[in-house]
All heavy atoms as an XYZ file, in Angstrom:
826
protein
N      -3.445     58.419    -26.127
C      -2.202     57.671    -26.133
C      -2.260     56.649    -27.271
O      -3.131     55.780    -27.299
C      -2.018     56.984    -24.785
C      -0.776     56.190    -24.694
S      -0.669     55.448    -23.070
C       0.958     55.846    -22.647
N      -1.353     56.739    -28.163
C      -1.284     55.829    -29.300
C      -0.108     54.886    -29.120
O       1.007     55.309    -28.856
C      -1.104     56.594    -30.615
C      -2.337     57.397    -30.970
O      -3.432     57.021    -30.588
N      -2.155     58.493    -31.690
N      -0.389     53.586    -29.267
C       0.660     52.585    -29.146
C       0.867     51.997    -30.530
O      -0.068     51.528    -31.173
C       0.273     51.482    -28.140
C       0.099     52.094    -26.757
C       1.323     50.386    -28.126
C      -0.349     51.133    -25.703
N       2.093     51.975    -30.967
C       2.409     51.446    -32.282
C       3.853     50.976    -32.323
O       4.531     50.865    -31.296
N       4.342     50.767    -33.556
C       5.706     50.298    -33.726
C       6.730     51.333    -33.306
O       7.840     51.007    -32.905
C       5.948     49.912    -35.190
C       5.194     48.687    -35.614
C       5.463     48.333    -37.066
O       6.477     48.814    -37.615
O       4.669     47.594    -37.631
N       6.367     52.556    -33.379
C       7.294     53.645    -33.081
C       7.240     54.064    -31.619
O       7.969     54.961    -31.223
C       6.944     54.847    -33.969
C       6.926     54.535    -35.447
C       8.308     54.632    -36.054
O       9.094     55.471    -35.589
O       8.583     53.861    -36.971
N       6.385     53.419    -30.805
C       6.229     53.799    -29.395
C       7.503     53.499    -28.626
O       8.201     52.529    -28.893
C       5.069     53.048    -28.755
O       3.872     53.344    -29.412
N       7.772     54.339    -27.629
C       8.950     54.177    -26.800
C       8.518     54.023    -25.346
O       7.549     54.612    -24.908
C       9.886     55.367    -26.936
C      10.493     55.502    -28.307
C      11.456     56.645    -28.352
C      12.039     56.763    -29.762
N      13.007     57.834    -29.854
N       9.283     53.191    -24.629
C       9.025     52.972    -23.210
C      10.289     53.339    -22.460
O      11.389     52.908    -22.808
C       8.656     51.495    -22.938
C       8.439     51.253    -21.456
C       7.422     51.102    -23.721
N      10.135     54.107    -21.407
C      11.288     54.458    -20.582
C      11.217     53.681    -19.281
O      10.229     53.749    -18.572
C      11.292     55.958    -20.276
C      11.669     56.825    -21.410
C      11.796     58.246    -20.927
C      12.304     59.137    -22.042
N      12.482     60.496    -21.570
N      12.237     52.887    -19.017
C      12.325     52.121    -17.778
C      13.705     52.328    -17.199
O      14.697     52.356    -17.919
C      12.139     50.619    -18.036
C      10.756     50.132    -18.414
C      10.811     48.650    -18.765
C       9.772     50.339    -17.291
N      13.733     52.438    -15.887
C      15.050     52.482    -15.267
C      15.536     51.045    -15.049
O      14.776     50.087    -15.130
C      15.028     53.282    -13.965
C      14.052     52.728    -12.948
O      13.186     51.939    -13.359
O      14.175     53.057    -11.756
N      16.799     50.891    -14.766
C      17.416     49.565    -14.626
C      16.795     48.802    -13.467
O      16.579     47.588    -13.563
C      18.945     49.705    -14.426
C      19.586     50.322    -15.656
C      19.590     48.376    -14.114
C      19.508     49.459    -16.869
N      16.468     49.464    -12.356
C      15.867     48.789    -11.200
C      14.561     48.104    -11.583
O      14.299     46.957    -11.216
C      15.607     49.800    -10.081
C      16.690     49.815     -9.034
C      16.568     50.911     -8.007
C      15.272     51.040     -7.302
N      15.279     52.043     -6.241
N      13.743     48.782    -12.319
C      12.456     48.209    -12.724
C      12.664     47.037    -13.668
O      12.012     45.989    -13.539
C      11.590     49.289    -13.405
O      11.481     50.407    -12.546
C      10.216     48.757    -13.731
N      13.572     47.186    -14.626
C      13.853     46.118    -15.569
C      14.397     44.877    -14.856
O      13.973     43.754    -15.130
C      14.852     46.603    -16.625
C      15.150     45.635    -17.764
C      13.879     45.303    -18.525
C      16.209     46.208    -18.680
N      15.321     45.079    -13.903
C      15.856     43.959    -13.121
C      14.754     43.325    -12.294
O      14.650     42.088    -12.191
C      17.036     44.419    -12.241
C      17.428     43.344    -11.240
C      18.233     44.816    -13.097
N      13.881     44.111    -11.704
C      12.761     43.595    -10.920
C      11.824     42.743    -11.752
O      11.365     41.678    -11.314
N      11.548     43.199    -12.983
C      10.679     42.432    -13.868
C      11.334     41.101    -14.240
O      10.696     40.046    -14.219
C      10.339     43.256    -15.135
C       9.428     44.424    -14.758
C       9.682     42.379    -16.190
C       9.194     45.409    -15.886
N      12.611     41.127    -14.581
C      13.325     39.906    -14.947
C      13.365     38.939    -13.767
O      13.116     37.738    -13.915
C      14.747     40.228    -15.464
C      15.571     38.967    -15.602
C      14.678     40.971    -16.780
N      13.686     39.453    -12.582
C      13.729     38.600    -11.379
C      12.351     38.012    -11.108
O      12.218     36.833    -10.761
C      14.274     39.387    -10.170
C      14.042     38.633     -8.872
C      15.739     39.703    -10.353
N      11.302     38.800    -11.261
C       9.940     38.305    -11.046
C       9.586     37.194    -12.020
O       9.003     36.170    -11.641
N       9.937     37.386    -13.289
C       9.638     36.364    -14.292
C      10.430     35.089    -14.015
O       9.895     33.971    -14.109
C       9.923     36.907    -15.708
C       8.887     37.975    -16.059
C       9.893     35.785    -16.738
C       9.163     38.723    -17.347
N      11.705     35.220    -13.672
C      12.523     34.050    -13.356
C      11.975     33.340    -12.112
O      11.924     32.104    -12.056
C      14.004     34.452    -13.181
C      14.817     33.307    -12.596
C      14.594     34.893    -14.508
N      11.544     34.101    -11.114
C      10.967     33.500     -9.903
C       9.696     32.729    -10.232
O       9.488     31.609     -9.750
C      10.660     34.578     -8.864
O      11.834     35.201     -8.436
N       8.830     33.334    -11.033
C       7.592     32.646    -11.417
C       7.891     31.376    -12.210
O       7.239     30.346    -12.017
C       6.701     33.580    -12.236
C       6.003     34.682    -11.444
C       5.265     35.617    -12.390
C       5.056     34.097    -10.425
N       8.880     31.428    -13.088
C       9.248     30.234    -13.857
C       9.783     29.143    -12.917
O       9.457     27.958    -13.073
C      10.289     30.584    -14.921
N      10.611     29.520    -11.945
C      11.132     28.545    -10.982
C      10.022     27.915    -10.172
O      10.014     26.692     -9.953
N       9.082     28.730     -9.718
C       7.947     28.200     -8.952
C       7.127     27.256     -9.826
O       6.703     26.188     -9.390
C       7.084     29.363     -8.402
C       7.859     30.113     -7.318
C       5.755     28.856     -7.871
C       7.203     31.402     -6.876
N       6.902     27.647    -11.085
C       6.135     26.804    -12.007
C       6.786     25.436    -12.184
O       6.120     24.400    -12.098
C       6.002     27.509    -13.352
C       5.417     26.631    -14.408
C       6.086     25.944    -15.369
C       4.038     26.307    -14.580
N       5.218     25.232    -16.139
C       3.939     25.426    -15.679
C       2.875     26.679    -13.930
C       2.742     24.923    -16.129
C       1.683     26.173    -14.383
C       1.618     25.308    -15.464
N       8.091     25.422    -12.440
C       8.776     24.147    -12.652
C       8.828     23.311    -11.371
O       8.725     22.084    -11.413
C      10.181     24.376    -13.214
C      10.171     24.828    -14.647
C      10.702     26.047    -14.998
C       9.600     24.037    -15.634
C      10.692     26.469    -16.324
C       9.582     24.448    -16.959
C      10.129     25.679    -17.307
N       8.971     23.960    -10.231
C       8.968     23.239     -8.958
C       7.613     22.571     -8.722
O       7.543     21.402     -8.340
C       9.307     24.191     -7.795
O      10.577     24.779     -8.034
C       9.316     23.464     -6.470
N       6.548     23.322     -8.946
C       5.206     22.758     -8.765
C       4.929     21.637     -9.763
O       4.340     20.609     -9.414
C       4.148     23.851     -8.900
C       4.080     24.859     -7.750
C       3.074     25.958     -8.075
C       3.729     24.175     -6.456
N       5.361     21.807    -10.977
C       5.165     20.768    -11.986
C       5.909     19.491    -11.600
O       5.370     18.387    -11.716
C       5.648     21.266    -13.365
O       4.956     22.472    -13.684
C       5.381     20.233    -14.439
N       7.139     19.641    -11.121
C       7.910     18.468    -10.694
C       7.272     17.803     -9.484
O       7.219     16.568     -9.395
C       9.344     18.878    -10.373
N       6.760     18.608     -8.548
C       6.098     18.040     -7.364
C       4.843     17.270     -7.759
O       4.584     16.181     -7.234
C       5.727     19.145     -6.380
O       6.874     19.761     -5.868
N       4.076     17.812     -8.674
C       2.860     17.130     -9.126
C       3.213     15.820     -9.821
O       2.575     14.788     -9.595
C       2.034     18.049    -10.049
C       1.420     19.188     -9.226
C       0.946     17.273    -10.777
C       0.781     20.277    -10.058
N       4.259     15.847    -10.647
C       4.678     14.621    -11.332
C       5.131     13.567    -10.330
O       4.812     12.382    -10.469
C       5.791     14.926    -12.330
N       5.868     13.991     -9.285
C       6.328     13.043     -8.265
C       5.142     12.462     -7.492
O       5.105     11.262     -7.213
C       7.299     13.740     -7.300
C       7.863     12.823     -6.237
C       8.709     11.700     -6.809
O       9.476     11.912     -7.723
N       8.553     10.503     -6.272
N       4.186     13.295     -7.160
C       3.001     12.814     -6.446
C       2.193     11.840     -7.302
O       1.669     10.839     -6.794
C       2.132     13.991     -6.012
C       2.722     14.859     -4.898
C       1.856     16.087     -4.679
C       2.866     14.080     -3.613
N       2.089     12.110     -8.594
C       1.381     11.187     -9.476
C       2.095      9.841     -9.528
O       1.450      8.790     -9.512
C       1.271     11.772    -10.887
C       0.266     12.893    -10.983
C       0.273     13.555    -12.348
O       1.265     13.505    -13.073
N      -0.837     14.186    -12.695
N       3.419      9.872     -9.571
C       4.191      8.633     -9.569
C       3.996      7.873     -8.260
O       3.819      6.649     -8.260
C       5.673      8.940     -9.790
C       6.614      7.750     -9.864
C       6.271      6.847    -11.038
C       8.045      8.229     -9.973
N       3.990      8.592     -7.138
C       3.771      7.951     -5.838
C       2.392      7.306     -5.767
O       2.242      6.196     -5.254
C       3.935      8.968     -4.706
C       5.368      9.425     -4.526
O       6.283      8.764     -5.062
O       5.578     10.462     -3.855
N       1.388      8.000     -6.282
C       0.030      7.449     -6.276
C      -0.023      6.199     -7.146
O      -0.641      5.195     -6.767
C      -0.997      8.505     -6.751
C      -2.342      7.874     -7.063
C      -1.162      9.585     -5.702
N       0.629      6.217     -8.291
C       0.661      5.045     -9.166
C       1.298      3.857     -8.451
O       0.789      2.740     -8.506
C       1.421      5.376    -10.447
C       1.576      4.194    -11.366
C       0.499      3.710    -12.100
C       2.799      3.545    -11.492
C       0.639      2.610    -12.932
C       2.943      2.444    -12.321
C       1.861      1.992    -13.035
O       1.999      0.906    -13.850
N       2.407      4.099     -7.759
C       3.073      3.019     -7.027
C       2.197      2.493     -5.904
O       2.135      1.288     -5.651
C       4.402      3.504     -6.470
C       5.456      3.684     -7.525
C       6.744      4.182     -6.927
N       7.749      4.382     -7.953
C       8.807      5.134     -7.804
N       9.020      5.777     -6.672
N       9.685      5.275     -8.777
N       1.517      3.407     -5.195
C       0.639      2.984     -4.100
C      -0.519      2.147     -4.628
O      -0.917      1.165     -3.997
C       0.101      4.204     -3.357
C       1.072      4.809     -2.396
S       0.252      6.090     -1.461
C       1.450      7.379     -1.587
N      -1.061      2.528     -5.775
C      -2.167      1.761     -6.349
C      -1.713      0.348     -6.680
O      -2.451     -0.615     -6.461
C      -2.699      2.445     -7.606
C      -3.529      3.667     -7.322
C      -3.932      4.403     -8.586
O      -3.357      4.218     -9.645
N      -4.928      5.265     -8.458
N      -0.495      0.213     -7.169
C       0.030     -1.115     -7.472
C       0.160     -1.942     -6.196
O      -0.200     -3.118     -6.163
C       1.390     -0.991     -8.164
C       1.929     -2.301     -8.655
C       3.233     -2.132     -9.422
O       3.456     -1.063    -10.013
O       4.016     -3.089     -9.421
N       0.643     -1.306     -5.116
C       0.771     -2.023     -3.835
C      -0.604     -2.402     -3.295
O      -0.768     -3.491     -2.735
C       1.521     -1.172     -2.816
C       2.993     -1.082     -3.069
N       3.837     -2.158     -2.915
C       3.767     -0.054     -3.472
C       5.063     -1.800     -3.214
N       5.054     -0.519     -3.567
N      -1.569     -1.517     -3.446
C      -2.922     -1.811     -2.959
C      -3.504     -3.000     -3.722
O      -4.122     -3.889     -3.131
C      -3.835     -0.566     -3.082
C      -5.290     -0.930     -2.892
C      -3.429      0.486     -2.071
N      -3.291     -3.042     -5.033
C      -3.806     -4.167     -5.819
C      -3.129     -5.472     -5.401
O      -3.797     -6.505     -5.260
C      -3.582     -3.906     -7.310
C      -4.473     -2.817     -7.869
C      -4.083     -2.394     -9.274
O      -3.170     -3.018     -9.854
O      -4.693     -1.435     -9.774
N      -1.807     -5.431     -5.185
C      -1.108     -6.635     -4.746
C      -1.574     -7.065     -3.361
O      -1.738     -8.256     -3.087
C       0.404     -6.405     -4.752
C       1.056     -6.278     -6.125
C       2.526     -5.908     -5.973
C       0.915     -7.554     -6.921
N      -1.791     -6.087     -2.472
C      -2.256     -6.390     -1.124
C      -3.660     -6.980     -1.160
O      -3.963     -7.914     -0.415
C      -2.230     -5.138     -0.255
C      -2.570     -5.437      1.182
O      -2.241     -6.491      1.694
N      -3.247     -4.509      1.826
N      -4.499     -6.446     -2.036
C      -5.859     -6.970     -2.145
C      -5.836     -8.414     -2.641
O      -6.570     -9.261     -2.141
C      -6.681     -6.093     -3.087
C      -8.137     -6.477     -3.097
O      -8.717     -6.632     -1.991
O      -8.705     -6.641     -4.192
N      -4.970     -8.682     -3.610
C      -4.837    -10.046     -4.114
C      -4.346    -10.974     -3.009
O      -4.875    -12.068     -2.820
C      -3.862    -10.075     -5.291
C      -3.657    -11.445     -5.878
C      -2.631    -11.457     -6.999
O      -2.021    -10.409     -7.281
O      -2.438    -12.521     -7.580
N      -3.348    -10.528     -2.251
C      -2.818    -11.327     -1.148
C      -3.887    -11.570     -0.094
O      -4.056    -12.676      0.406
C      -1.611    -10.618     -0.517
C      -1.076    -11.299      0.697
C      -0.243    -12.393      0.585
C      -1.416    -10.857      1.969
C       0.246    -13.037      1.704
C      -0.931    -11.493      3.093
C      -0.096    -12.582      2.957
N      -4.643    -10.499      0.225
C      -5.665    -10.572      1.261
C      -6.738    -11.600      0.920
O      -7.248    -12.297      1.799
C      -6.304     -9.194      1.438
C      -7.368     -9.110      2.501
C      -8.054     -7.770      2.482
N      -8.670     -7.444      1.216
C      -9.866     -7.881      0.823
N     -10.566     -8.664      1.593
N     -10.353     -7.539     -0.344
N      -7.069    -11.722     -0.353
C      -8.120    -12.674     -0.716
C      -7.575    -14.074     -0.963
O      -8.252    -15.053     -0.659
C      -8.874    -12.196     -1.978
O      -7.942    -11.970     -3.033
C      -9.649    -10.931     -1.699
N      -6.374    -14.192     -1.498
C      -5.853    -15.518     -1.860
C      -5.166    -16.240     -0.711
O      -5.175    -17.465     -0.659
C      -4.883    -15.400     -3.042
C      -5.580    -15.078     -4.338
C      -4.620    -15.086     -5.492
C      -5.359    -14.860     -6.796
N      -4.431    -14.885     -7.929
N      -4.557    -15.521      0.232
C      -3.809    -16.172      1.309
C      -4.707    -17.044      2.185
O      -4.385    -18.207      2.434
C      -3.076    -15.132      2.146
C      -2.310    -15.732      3.275
C      -2.723    -15.895      4.565
C      -0.989    -16.279      3.242
N      -1.754    -16.491      5.314
C      -0.680    -16.737      4.528
C      -0.051    -16.427      2.231
C       0.534    -17.320      4.832
C       1.161    -17.001      2.551
C       1.439    -17.447      3.834
N      -5.847    -16.546      2.670
C      -6.676    -17.404      3.531
C      -7.198    -18.647      2.819
O      -7.452    -19.660      3.453
C      -7.845    -16.495      3.937
C      -7.366    -15.119      3.725
C      -6.386    -15.184      2.593
N      -7.367    -18.565      1.518
C      -7.863    -19.713      0.768
C      -6.757    -20.707      0.435
O      -7.025    -21.758     -0.130
C      -8.515    -19.245     -0.532
C      -9.809    -18.498     -0.292
C     -10.479    -18.208     -1.596
N     -10.135    -16.860     -2.000
C     -10.390    -16.335     -3.183
N     -10.980    -17.045     -4.097
N     -10.061    -15.104     -3.461
N      -5.517    -20.355      0.741
C      -4.401    -21.252      0.476
C      -3.924    -21.226     -0.962
O      -3.187    -22.106     -1.379
N      -4.326    -20.227     -1.715
C      -3.921    -20.148     -3.112
C      -2.501    -19.599     -3.280
O      -1.941    -19.693     -4.361
C      -4.905    -19.271     -3.895
C      -6.293    -19.859     -3.988
C      -7.268    -18.952     -4.694
O      -6.830    -17.973     -5.326
O      -8.470    -19.212     -4.611
N      -1.965    -19.024     -2.227
C      -0.618    -18.454     -2.321
C       0.367    -19.214     -1.447
O       1.415    -18.714     -1.102
C      -0.640    -16.974     -1.922
C      -1.425    -16.115     -2.874
S      -1.282    -14.383     -2.517
C       0.296    -14.031     -3.269
N       0.021    -20.424     -1.072
C       0.920    -21.223     -0.252
C       0.665    -20.998      1.221
O      -0.273    -20.333      1.632
N       1.521    -21.576      2.029
C       1.394    -21.454      3.473
C       2.787    -21.371      4.071
O       3.767    -21.810      3.474
C       0.648    -22.653      4.051
N       2.846    -20.823      5.245
C       4.118    -20.743      5.948
C       4.517    -22.127      6.460
O       3.648    -22.945      6.785
C       4.001    -19.787      7.133
C       3.794    -18.318      6.790
C       3.531    -17.524      8.065
C       4.995    -17.748      6.068
N       5.803    -22.410      6.565
C       6.225    -23.703      7.122
C       5.696    -23.908      8.538
O       5.337    -25.020      8.915
C       7.746    -23.620      7.111
C       8.087    -22.587      6.106
C       6.932    -21.635      6.079
N       5.636    -22.829      9.306
C       5.098    -22.946     10.663
C       3.630    -23.347     10.643
O       3.168    -24.086     11.508
C       5.266    -21.624     11.420
C       6.724    -21.325     11.726
O       7.529    -22.270     11.749
O       7.062    -20.148     11.943
N       2.887    -22.852      9.654
C       1.481    -23.235      9.539
C       1.353    -24.725      9.251
O       0.480    -25.397      9.789
C       0.794    -22.439      8.431
C       0.578    -20.982      8.801
O       0.696    -20.656     10.002
O       0.302    -20.176      7.897
N       2.217    -25.234      8.397
C       2.167    -26.662      8.078
C       2.470    -27.500      9.320
O       1.805    -28.510      9.576
C       3.154    -26.986      6.956
N       3.471    -27.089     10.098
C       3.796    -27.804     11.339
C       2.627    -27.747     12.307
O       2.275    -28.744     12.935
C       5.038    -27.195     11.997
C       6.321    -27.449     11.257
C       7.474    -26.763     11.969
C       8.766    -26.867     11.187
N       9.860    -26.125     11.840
N       2.040    -26.576     12.430
C       0.918    -26.415     13.354
C      -0.263    -27.276     12.906
O      -0.907    -27.927     13.734
C       0.516    -24.940     13.397
C      -0.601    -24.648     14.367
C      -0.936    -23.173     14.401
O      -0.385    -22.380     13.642
N      -1.840    -22.801     15.265
N      -0.545    -27.299     11.611
C      -1.642    -28.123     11.113
C      -1.392    -29.603     11.401
O      -2.311    -30.341     11.761
C      -1.834    -27.905      9.610
C      -2.383    -26.522      9.288
O      -2.896    -25.852     10.209
O      -2.294    -26.131      8.106
N      -0.149    -30.030     11.244
C       0.205    -31.423     11.519
C       0.009    -31.737     12.999
O      -0.552    -32.791     13.354
C       1.652    -31.686     11.096
C       2.110    -33.129     11.099
C       1.250    -33.973     10.169
C       3.572    -33.210     10.678
N       0.437    -30.830     13.875
C       0.254    -31.036     15.319
C      -1.233    -31.094     15.670
O      -1.658    -31.931     16.479
C       0.931    -29.919     16.101
C       2.446    -29.997     16.087
C       3.059    -28.850     16.861
C       4.580    -28.907     16.826
N       5.190    -27.786     17.548
N      -2.023    -30.238     15.075
C      -3.467    -30.239     15.335
C      -4.074    -31.557     14.874
O      -4.929    -32.137     15.558
C      -4.147    -29.029     14.647
C      -3.742    -27.734     15.354
C      -5.663    -29.181     14.635
C      -4.197    -26.467     14.637
N      -3.629    -32.040     13.738
C      -4.135    -33.324     13.225
C      -3.859    -34.453     14.230
O      -4.744    -35.263     14.532
C      -3.483    -33.622     11.874
C      -3.869    -34.932     11.297
N      -5.131    -35.176     10.790
C      -3.169    -36.088     11.145
C      -5.185    -36.414     10.360
N      -4.002    -36.992     10.552
N      -2.623    -34.500     14.745
C      -2.283    -35.549     15.714
C      -3.041    -35.357     17.025
O      -3.460    -36.334     17.655
C      -0.777    -35.602     15.960
C      -0.030    -36.262     14.830
C       0.942    -35.577     14.129
C      -0.302    -37.569     14.452
C       1.634    -36.170     13.077
C       0.371    -38.182     13.407
C       1.336    -37.472     12.719
O       2.003    -38.069     11.692
N      -3.233    -34.130     17.449
C      -4.007    -33.879     18.666
C      -5.459    -34.318     18.489
O      -6.074    -34.857     19.424
C      -3.942    -32.394     19.048
C      -2.624    -31.914     19.641
C      -2.642    -30.403     19.819
C      -2.358    -32.587     20.976
N      -6.022    -34.109     17.308
C      -7.382    -34.553     17.051
C      -7.476    -36.077     17.108
O      -8.440    -36.624     17.655
C      -7.865    -34.042     15.681
C      -8.199    -32.570     15.686
C      -8.560    -32.054     14.300
O      -8.215    -32.666     13.297
N      -9.237    -30.917     14.270
N      -6.472    -36.753     16.571
C      -6.452    -38.223     16.656
C      -6.381    -38.673     18.112
O      -7.096    -39.597     18.528
C      -5.244    -38.786     15.897
C      -5.423    -38.903     14.429
C      -4.207    -39.609     13.831
C      -4.427    -39.972     12.402
N      -3.277    -40.678     11.834
N      -5.515    -38.016     18.895
C      -5.407    -38.365     20.322
C      -6.725    -38.123     21.044
O      -7.141    -38.936     21.877
C      -4.288    -37.556     20.984
C      -2.900    -37.992     20.529
O      -2.779    -39.104     19.955
O      -1.942    -37.222     20.756
N      -7.385    -37.013     20.732
C      -8.664    -36.707     21.379
C      -9.725    -37.749     21.003
O     -10.527    -38.152     21.854
C      -9.147    -35.301     20.997
C      -8.388    -34.190     21.694
S      -8.447    -34.296     23.493
C     -10.175    -34.135     23.802
N      -9.735    -38.172     19.758
C     -10.686    -39.217     19.348
C     -10.428    -40.506     20.134
O     -11.383    -41.163     20.597
C     -10.588    -39.474     17.836
C     -11.119    -38.318     17.011
O     -11.892    -37.500     17.557
O     -10.751    -38.234     15.820
N      -9.160    -40.860     20.307
C      -8.810    -42.063     21.071
C      -9.240    -41.905     22.527
O      -9.822    -42.832     23.109
C      -7.302    -42.331     20.975
C      -6.861    -43.485     21.834
C      -7.167    -44.796     21.473
C      -6.170    -43.262     23.016
C      -6.779    -45.856     22.273
C      -5.789    -44.308     23.819
C      -6.085    -45.606     23.451
O      -5.714    -46.656     24.248
N      -8.991    -40.734     23.101
C      -9.355    -40.493     24.506
C     -10.873    -40.555     24.671
O     -11.381    -41.122     25.648
C      -8.788    -39.149     24.988
C      -7.262    -39.237     25.096
C      -9.399    -38.717     26.316
C      -6.571    -37.917     25.373
N     -11.616    -40.002     23.715
C     -13.078    -40.056     23.782
C     -13.564    -41.505     23.735
O     -14.495    -41.881     24.459
C     -13.700    -39.265     22.636
C     -13.634    -37.769     22.816
C     -14.259    -37.065     21.613
C     -14.106    -35.566     21.718
N     -14.666    -34.872     20.545
N     -12.939    -42.299     22.892
C     -13.307    -43.717     22.794
C     -13.051    -44.423     24.119
O     -13.897    -45.189     24.612
C     -12.503    -44.400     21.673
O     -12.701    -43.674     20.467
C     -12.939    -45.826     21.478
N     -11.898    -44.172     24.730
C     -11.552    -44.800     26.010
C     -12.524    -44.355     27.087
O     -13.005    -45.169     27.896
C     -10.092    -44.478     26.395
C      -9.803    -44.909     27.822
C      -9.123    -45.132     25.431
N     -12.868    -43.069     27.112
C     -13.797    -42.563     28.132
C     -15.175    -43.206     27.953
O     -15.820    -43.601     28.938
C     -13.884    -41.024     28.068
C     -15.046    -40.495     28.891
C     -12.580    -40.398     28.527
N     -15.638    -43.336     26.741
C     -16.938    -43.975     26.502
C     -16.921    -45.429     26.961
O     -17.883    -45.915     27.567
C     -17.311    -43.892     25.017
C     -17.799    -42.542     24.609
C     -18.219    -42.527     23.147
C     -18.630    -41.129     22.752
N     -19.031    -41.019     21.353
N     -15.819    -46.137     26.669
C     -15.718    -47.530     27.117
C     -15.727    -47.612     28.632
O     -16.363    -48.501     29.213
C     -14.446    -48.168     26.552
C     -14.494    -48.444     25.072
C     -13.171    -48.957     24.534
O     -12.211    -49.168     25.321
O     -13.078    -49.142     23.308
N     -15.048    -46.679     29.293
C     -15.051    -46.662     30.770
C     -16.447    -46.351     31.309
O     -16.868    -46.930     32.308
C     -14.028    -45.651     31.291
C     -12.558    -46.037     31.148
C     -11.668    -44.862     31.562
C     -12.239    -47.253     31.993
N     -17.133    -45.436     30.658
C     -18.487    -45.099     31.112
C     -19.409    -46.316     30.972
O     -20.228    -46.588     31.838
C     -19.051    -43.926     30.295
C     -18.444    -42.590     30.647
C     -18.955    -41.455     29.763
O     -19.551    -41.733     28.679
O     -18.743    -40.302     30.129
N     -19.257    -47.015     29.862
C     -20.087    -48.198     29.631
C     -19.764    -49.278     30.660
O     -20.663    -49.891     31.257
C     -19.888    -48.731     28.196
C     -20.475    -47.731     27.201
C     -20.514    -50.099     28.023
C     -20.164    -48.045     25.750
N     -18.464    -49.470     30.930
C     -18.090    -50.509     31.910
C     -18.540    -50.091     33.303
O     -18.926    -50.948     34.107
C     -16.594    -50.763     31.870
O     -15.870    -49.638     32.329
N     -18.514    -48.815     33.665
C     -18.968    -48.348     34.971
C     -20.478    -48.487     35.072
O     -21.008    -48.771     36.140
C     -18.580    -46.871     35.169
C     -17.114    -46.627     35.400
C     -16.648    -47.176     36.744
O     -17.389    -47.209     37.694
N     -15.419    -47.673     36.757
N     -21.178    -48.267     33.979
C     -22.642    -48.372     33.998
C     -23.081    -49.820     34.178
O     -24.126    -50.100     34.764
C     -23.218    -47.799     32.711
N     -22.307    -50.775     33.671
C     -22.647    -52.195     33.772
C     -22.454    -52.691     35.204
O     -23.103    -53.650     35.608
C     -21.810    -53.034     32.819
C     -22.205    -52.844     31.378
C     -21.360    -53.702     30.473
C     -21.738    -53.523     29.039
N     -20.901    -54.321     28.137
N     -21.563    -52.098     35.918
C     -21.275    -52.568     37.291
C     -22.284    -52.118     38.249
O     -23.149    -51.735     38.624
C     -19.919    -52.067     37.738
C     -18.792    -52.689     36.990
C     -17.439    -52.139     37.412
O     -17.357    -51.354     38.358
O     -16.468    -52.518     36.799
């Protein structure tokens, strides 16, 4: 069998249509997969950015480098006043203990 410029191929229309449909299907699948991969890469890039921001927040928030909630400030103020009250109560209790011990 010699293949050259003068070679002829006989195909019926069904086979030719099948080949064209197969090639078009493969091209569609290729472009779909390529688009899906590109979308997944974009999603991963966005997630990495969120992870970096979350990591920064996770380390800076407890140290107070990113501010505090207004409720936290109120709570801290209440704790401060409660500590002052407790110090006063401890002083009064010690004075009572001393006065009871003297009697």
